N, C-alpha and C positions, 0 to 999 in steps of 0.2 A: 504395888508398882516397884518398890525398892527391891523386892525379891526377884521380880522379872528382869530388872536391869542387871542385877548381880549375875543372873544366869546367862544373859546375853553377853556379858563381858567374858564369860568362860568359853562361849561358843565362837565368838568373832574376834578377829584382829581389827581394831578400830584405828582411825586416823585421829590426830589431835586437832586438825583443822577441817573445815568444810569449804569446798570450792565448787564452782560451776563444773558440771560433768561428773561429780561424785555420786555414787550410789549410797543412800542413807537407809538405815533401819529406823523405822518408826514404831515404837511400842505405845499402845493406847490402853487406858484403863477400862473404858466403857464405850463400845463393847471391848472386852479384853481381846486384843489382837496385836499381831505384829505384821508389818508389811514393808515393802521396799519402795523407794522413790528415787527418781533421778533429779538432781538439783539442776534447774535450767536457768536460774537467774537470781540476782540480788539487786535490790534498789533501796537506797537510803530513804528512810521515812523522815523527811525534812520538817514535818509538822511537830513532831515530838522533840522535847528538849534533850532527853537522854538518847543514847545510840540505839535506835531500833531499825530493823531492816524488813523490807517486803521480800520474803523468800518464796520464790516460785518453784514448785515441785511438780514433777510428772509422776503421779502415783502409778506404780506398776501393778495395776489391778485389772480385772476384767469386768467391764470395759475400762481402759485407761482413763484417768481423770487428771486434769491440771488444776492445782490449787495454789493460792498465794496466801501465806500466813505471815503476819507481822510479829517478828520475834527479835529478841536481843541476842547478841553473839553467844553468851553462855547457854542459851536455850537450843540453838541449832548446831552447837558443837559438842553436845553431850555433857556439858559441865554441870547441868542442873536438870532436874525433873521440873516440869512446869504444868500449869493448868490452862485448858481452853474450854470455856463453857462449863467449868466446874469439874471436868474430867482430866486426869493426869496424862501427860505425854512425855516421851523421851525420844530424842533424835540424835543420831551419831553416824558419821560417815564410815563406811567399811573400807579397810585397807586391802586392796587387791594387788599390791605391788610385789609381795613376797612370792617366792617360788612355790610355797606350800598353800597358797591361796588365802582366803579370809578366815580359815579355821585354825585354832590353836594346834600346836604340834604335840602337846603333852599327851602321853598315854592315858592320863587320868582326867582328861578334859570333861568327862561325863560324871565326875564326882565332885561334890562340894568339899569344903575344908574339913568337914566332920567325917568324910568318907562315904556319906550317903549318896545314893543316886540322885541326880538332878532331875528337874521336871521337864527341861527342854533337852532334846537329843538331836544330833546331826543324823539325818536319814540320807543314805546314799543309794 
């Protein structure tokens, strides 16, 4: 999962925060997959002592699915990889505000720090 997140950070321009209306990338360990979701709501989980949130997401899949996950702020803002049901997950909001879109502008965005080709590629 660490390697997948490293590759995603090369491919996308991410936001530091996550707000209602944001599109997030969700990386999952099992089954190994990456998908998009629209953040449609946050509601504080008042039962727990620590700060947890009910994060409602509209998964942009076929067919579309609405899910609500109970997460801490570092989990839904890409600050940490977390587990759900024993499987690792990573969520981070994509920054679409730049003129170049969500993709890095570097000519070498498809190469890692060792110069080797990455496993994920932008397909146009």
